[in-house]
C-alpha positions as CSV (number, residue, x, y, z in Angstrom):
1,I,83.2,121.8,84.2
2,K,80.1,120.6,86.0
3,Q,79.7,124.2,87.4
4,M,79.0,125.2,83.8
5,S,76.2,122.6,83.5
6,H,78.1,120.5,81.0
7,S,77.8,116.7,81.0
8,V,81.1,115.2,82.2
9,G,82.3,111.6,81.9
10,T,85.1,110.3,84.1
11,T,87.2,107.1,84.4
12,T,88.9,106.6,87.8
13,T,90.3,104.0,90.1
14,S,86.9,104.2,91.9
15,G,84.7,103.7,88.8
16,I,83.2,105.1,85.6
17,Y,80.9,108.0,86.1
18,V,78.7,110.2,83.9
19,N,78.1,113.3,86.0
20,D,77.2,111.8,89.4
21,E,75.9,108.5,88.1
22,L,78.1,105.4,88.7
23,I,78.2,103.4,85.5
24,K,80.7,100.8,86.6
25,Y,82.3,100.3,90.0
26,G,86.1,99.5,90.6
27,D,89.4,100.4,89.0
28,N,88.5,101.6,85.5
29,T,91.6,103.4,84.2
30,G,92.3,101.5,81.0
31,P,91.4,102.1,77.3
32,I,88.2,100.0,77.5
33,S,86.9,102.4,80.2
34,A,87.9,105.4,78.2
35,K,86.0,104.0,75.2
36,T,82.9,103.6,77.4
37,I,82.9,107.3,78.1
38,L,83.9,108.5,74.7
39,M,81.0,106.5,73.1
40,D,78.4,107.8,75.5
41,K,76.4,110.4,73.6
42,R,75.6,112.3,76.8
43,V,79.2,113.2,77.5
44,E,80.4,116.6,76.5
45,Y,83.7,116.6,78.4
46,A,85.8,113.4,79.1
47,V,88.2,113.3,82.1
48,L,90.1,110.1,81.8
49,E,92.5,108.7,84.4
50,T,95.0,106.7,82.4
51,A,96.9,103.8,83.9
52,R,100.4,102.6,83.1
53,G,99.3,99.0,82.4
54,G,96.7,100.1,80.0
55,I,99.1,102.3,78.0
56,I,101.6,99.5,77.7
57,N,99.2,96.7,76.8
58,R,96.4,98.5,74.9
59,G,97.3,102.1,74.3
60,L,95.7,105.3,75.6
61,G,92.1,104.6,74.6
62,Y,92.0,107.9,72.6
63,D,93.9,109.6,69.8
64,I,94.5,113.1,71.1
65,A,93.5,115.3,73.9
66,D,92.9,119.0,74.5
67,V,94.8,118.7,77.8
68,G,97.1,116.1,79.3
69,I,98.1,116.1,82.9
70,V,100.9,114.1,84.6
71,T,100.8,114.6,88.4
72,N,103.9,112.6,89.4
73,I,106.2,109.6,88.7
74,T,106.5,107.3,91.6
75,E,108.1,103.9,92.3
76,D,104.9,102.0,91.4
77,H,104.6,98.8,89.3
78,L,108.3,98.6,88.7
79,G,109.5,95.3,87.4
80,I,106.3,94.7,85.4
81,D,105.9,94.8,81.5
82,G,109.6,95.7,81.0
83,V,109.3,98.8,83.2
84,D,112.2,98.5,85.6
85,T,113.3,102.1,86.4
86,L,111.6,105.4,87.1
87,E,113.0,106.6,83.8
88,D,111.2,103.8,82.0
89,L,108.0,104.7,83.8
90,A,108.4,108.4,82.9
91,Y,108.9,107.3,79.2
92,V,105.6,105.4,79.3
93,K,103.5,108.0,81.1
94,S,105.0,110.8,78.9
95,L,102.5,109.6,76.2
96,V,99.8,111.4,78.1
97,A,101.6,114.7,77.7
98,E,102.6,113.9,74.1
99,A,99.2,113.0,72.8
100,V,97.9,116.6,73.1
101,K,96.8,118.8,70.2
102,E,99.3,121.5,69.2
103,N,97.3,124.3,70.6
104,G,96.4,122.3,73.7
105,Y,98.1,122.1,77.0
106,A,100.4,119.6,78.7
107,V,100.2,120.1,82.5
108,L,103.3,118.9,84.4
109,N,104.4,118.8,88.0
110,A,107.5,121.0,88.3
111,D,108.3,119.4,91.7
112,D,108.9,116.1,90.0
113,E,112.1,115.8,88.0
114,Y,110.7,113.0,85.9
115,C,107.7,115.1,84.9
116,L,110.0,117.9,84.0
117,S,112.0,115.6,81.8
118,M,108.9,115.1,79.6
119,R,109.1,118.7,78.4
120,E,111.4,117.9,75.5
121,R,108.8,115.4,74.2
122,V,105.8,117.8,74.3
123,K,104.7,119.6,71.2
124,S,101.8,121.6,72.8
125,N,101.8,124.5,75.2
126,I,103.0,123.6,78.7
127,I,101.7,124.6,82.1
128,L,103.8,123.8,85.1
129,F,102.6,123.6,88.7
130,S,104.6,123.6,92.0
131,L,104.1,123.8,95.7
132,S,106.9,126.3,95.9
133,I,107.0,129.9,94.7
134,D,110.8,129.5,94.4
135,N,110.8,126.5,92.0
136,E,113.6,127.3,89.4
137,A,111.8,125.5,86.6
138,V,108.7,127.6,87.2
139,K,110.7,130.8,87.3
140,N,112.4,130.1,84.0
141,H,109.2,128.9,82.4
142,V,107.3,132.2,83.2
143,L,110.3,134.3,82.2
144,S,110.2,132.7,78.8
145,G,106.5,133.6,78.5
146,G,105.0,130.3,79.8
147,M,102.2,129.8,82.3
148,A,102.6,128.3,85.8
149,I,100.4,127.7,88.9
150,Y,102.1,127.7,92.3
151,S,101.4,128.1,96.0
152,N,103.0,129.8,99.0
153,G,101.1,127.5,101.3
154,S,98.3,129.8,102.0
155,S,97.3,131.0,98.5
156,I,97.5,129.7,94.9
157,F,98.7,131.9,92.2
158,V,98.5,131.9,88.4
159,N,101.5,133.4,86.5
160,K,101.6,133.9,82.7
161,G,104.7,135.4,81.3
162,G,105.7,137.0,84.6
163,A,102.3,138.5,85.4
164,E,101.3,137.0,88.8
165,L,97.7,137.0,89.9
166,P,96.2,135.5,93.1
167,F,93.7,132.8,92.2
168,I,92.3,131.2,95.4
169,E,93.2,130.8,99.1
170,V,94.1,127.3,100.1
171,K,91.6,127.4,103.0
172,A,88.8,128.0,100.5
173,I,89.4,124.5,99.1
174,P,87.8,121.9,101.4
175,A,89.9,119.0,100.0
176,T,93.1,120.6,101.4
177,M,91.7,120.6,105.0
178,N,93.1,124.1,105.6
179,G,96.4,123.2,104.0
180,I,97.0,120.0,106.0
181,L,96.7,117.8,102.9
182,K,99.5,119.3,100.8
183,H,99.1,116.6,98.1
184,N,95.6,118.1,97.6
185,I,97.0,121.6,97.2
186,S,99.2,120.1,94.4
187,N,96.2,118.2,92.9
188,S,94.1,121.4,93.0
189,M,96.8,123.3,91.1
190,A,96.9,120.5,88.5
191,A,93.0,120.8,88.2
192,I,93.3,124.6,87.9
193,A,95.8,124.2,85.1
194,G,93.8,121.7,83.3
195,A,90.6,123.7,83.5
196,I,92.4,126.9,82.3
197,G,93.7,124.8,79.4
198,L,90.1,123.9,78.5
199,G,89.0,127.5,78.6
200,I,86.9,127.1,81.8
201,S,86.0,130.4,83.4
202,V,87.8,131.5,86.6
203,E,84.4,131.7,88.4
204,S,83.5,128.1,87.5
205,I,87.0,126.8,88.5
206,I,86.8,128.5,91.9
207,A,83.2,127.3,92.4
208,G,84.3,123.7,91.6
209,L,87.3,123.8,94.0
210,S,85.2,125.4,96.7
211,T,82.7,122.6,96.8
212,F,85.0,119.6,96.2
213,R,85.5,117.7,99.5
214,C,87.3,114.7,100.8
215,D,84.2,112.7,101.7
216,S,82.5,109.5,100.6
217,A,79.9,111.4,98.5
218,V,82.2,113.6,96.5
219,N,85.6,111.8,96.5
220,P,85.2,108.3,97.9
221,G,88.2,106.6,99.3
222,R,90.5,109.7,99.3
223,F,91.3,110.7,102.9
224,N,87.6,110.2,103.9
225,I,87.2,110.9,107.6
226,H,84.5,109.2,109.7
227,D,84.1,110.4,113.3
228,I,82.8,107.5,115.4
229,N,82.3,108.4,119.1
230,G,85.4,110.7,119.1
231,I,87.6,108.2,117.1
232,K,88.5,109.3,113.6
233,V,88.5,106.5,111.1
234,I,90.2,107.5,107.8
235,L,90.0,105.5,104.6
236,D,92.6,106.2,101.9
237,Y,93.6,104.5,98.7
238,G,97.3,105.2,99.2
239,H,99.1,102.2,97.8
240,N,102.6,103.3,97.0
241,I,105.5,105.1,98.7
242,D,104.4,108.6,97.8
243,G,100.8,107.9,98.7
244,Y,101.8,106.6,102.1
245,R,104.2,109.6,102.6
246,A,101.5,112.1,101.8
247,V,99.1,110.5,104.2
248,I,101.6,110.1,107.0
249,D,102.7,113.7,106.7
250,S,99.1,114.8,107.0
251,L,98.4,112.5,110.0
252,E,101.3,113.8,111.9
253,Q,99.8,117.3,111.7
254,M,96.4,116.0,112.8
255,K,97.7,113.8,115.6
256,A,95.9,114.2,119.0
257,G,96.0,110.8,120.5
258,H,97.4,107.6,119.1
259,L,97.8,106.8,115.5
260,I,96.7,103.2,114.6
261,G,97.5,102.0,111.0
262,V,95.8,99.3,109.0
263,I,98.4,98.9,106.3
264,G,98.8,96.9,103.1
265,V,100.1,97.2,99.5
266,P,99.3,95.4,96.3
267,G,101.3,92.2,95.5
268,D,102.8,93.6,92.4
269,R,105.0,96.1,94.3
270,T,108.7,95.4,94.6
271,D,110.0,93.8,97.8
272,S,112.1,96.9,98.4
273,S,109.2,99.4,98.1
274,T,107.0,97.2,100.3
275,I,109.7,97.1,103.0
276,T,110.2,100.8,102.7
277,I,106.5,101.4,103.2
278,G,106.6,99.1,106.3
279,N,109.6,101.1,107.7
280,M,107.7,104.4,107.2
281,C,104.8,103.1,109.0
282,G,107.0,101.7,111.8
283,N,108.3,105.2,112.4
284,C,104.9,106.8,112.4
285,F,102.2,104.6,114.0
286,D,101.7,103.6,117.6
287,R,100.1,100.4,116.6
288,I,100.0,98.6,113.3
289,Y,97.7,96.0,111.8
290,I,99.1,94.4,108.7
291,K,96.5,93.2,106.2
292,E,96.7,91.9,102.6
293,D,94.6,92.5,99.5
294,R,92.2,89.8,98.3
295,D,93.8,90.0,94.9
296,K,97.4,88.7,95.7
297,R,98.7,89.6,92.2
298,G,100.9,86.6,92.0
299,R,102.1,86.6,95.6
300,E,101.6,83.7,98.1
301,P,99.2,84.4,101.1
302,G,101.2,86.1,103.9
303,E,104.1,87.0,101.6
304,I,103.4,90.7,101.4
305,A,102.5,90.8,105.1
306,A,105.9,89.3,106.0
307,L,107.7,92.0,103.9
308,L,105.7,94.8,105.6
309,E,106.4,93.3,109.0
310,K,110.1,93.3,108.2
311,G,109.9,97.0,107.3
312,C,107.8,97.9,110.4
313,R,110.4,96.2,112.7
314,M,113.1,98.5,111.2
315,G,111.1,101.5,112.5
316,S,110.8,102.8,116.0
317,I,107.5,101.0,116.9
318,K,107.6,98.3,119.6
319,P,107.5,94.8,118.0
320,S,104.5,94.0,120.3
321,E,102.5,96.7,118.6
322,I,102.8,95.0,115.2
323,L,99.9,92.7,114.6
324,I,98.8,90.7,111.5
325,E,95.2,90.3,110.5
326,L,95.1,89.5,106.7
327,A,91.4,90.4,106.2
328,E,91.2,94.2,106.0
329,E,87.6,94.4,107.4
330,K,88.6,92.3,110.5
331,A,91.8,94.4,110.8
332,L,89.7,97.6,110.9
333,E,87.3,96.1,113.5
334,K,90.2,95.1,115.8
335,A,91.9,98.5,115.2
336,F,88.8,100.3,116.2
337,L,88.4,98.3,119.4
338,D,91.9,99.3,120.3
339,A,91.2,102.9,119.9
340,V,89.9,105.5,122.4
341,P,88.5,109.0,121.8
342,G,91.1,111.2,120.3
343,D,92.8,108.4,118.4
344,I,93.0,108.1,114.6
345,V,92.6,104.8,112.8
346,I,93.9,105.0,109.1
347,V,93.1,102.2,106.7
348,F,95.0,102.0,103.4
349,F,92.3,99.9,101.7
350,E,91.7,97.7,98.8
351,E,87.9,97.2,98.8
352,Y,86.2,100.5,99.6
353,Q,82.6,99.2,99.9
354,I,83.6,96.4,102.2
355,L,85.1,98.9,104.6
356,M,82.2,101.2,104.3
357,D,80.0,98.3,105.3
358,T,82.3,97.6,108.2
359,I,82.1,101.2,109.4
360,E,78.3,101.0,109.2
361,R,78.4,97.7,111.2
362,I,80.6,99.4,113.9
363,K,78.2,102.4,114.1
364,T,75.2,100.1,114.3
365,G,76.8,98.0,117.0
366,L,77.7,101.1,119.1
367,L,74.2,102.5,118.6
368,K,72.7,99.3,120.0
369,I,75.0,99.4,123.0
370,Q,74.1,103.0,123.7
371,Q,70.4,102.1,123.5
372,I,70.8,99.2,125.9
373,I,72.7,101.5,128.4
374,A,70.0,104.2,128.0
């Protein structure tokens, strides 16, 4: 949309933005944040990330949308506000797809059975997207005249009513890192579908995708890579099972030296999902630093760390390689000192700016050492 020189307001877990101007920092995905954007006279298009908690406690924050996108339903926040199962969560989030004008578009992930289950509740047009050209739901949808976006891994296609057209090559989208970040192929397809639903031109959509990168300037906190003396330090906001799985799958394709993980999850996750994340990390990383969020969300200090450690020990990692450092900035510093060129340090963070400050401090310290040696 920005490619067409329109003014865009967005609400995200990173902040509220009008175009590139940060209005308010932090997690702003509730109805009050939506209201902030919708009342801003500069905004021509509003792109609103809509959180489960906000929907349950205060509603969507808007009446009806031109396009509603549901990317996935994951085991996140279960056991809170009466949402105990994935079916419950899908029921809540289906409101995003339902609150779309009749001639608008609901965009649903055809690789997610819970997203597909929302179709019976949708009154608008539906666009499906999938990472597979053989997805049965997609095949049936286009055969009945519907529209779908899908990928064969190297290209993304748009199909309307059985007429397939190539749209863009995956390698032309920087956010996919040449296809390594499969979740960003999926996210790109959702974005394509949403933009088509809004009537954005093909040229503008391609221009937007071609310039959208995973860096701190364009997409802060989403697989941002910082190369420091040959050591890759990656910051990612992954905070649930699917988020961790997507990042771990990507890291395993990138691995050159050792993988060092600085891991943590919010305190309102279930014990079982926290242990599962620990187990996943224990089977992937060569060394693990367990940290905790500052906001414990009702947990006692050390409680989440103990659950993660339990999960890690269920994996293949040596117990001696599991370390606990509850402050995430200190955990990052220690992890970096453990690393050598070729290694990757991944931090699943809570406070983005604190870690960016830590990275700058590390760089400054290395620069001073180099100057002394020189």
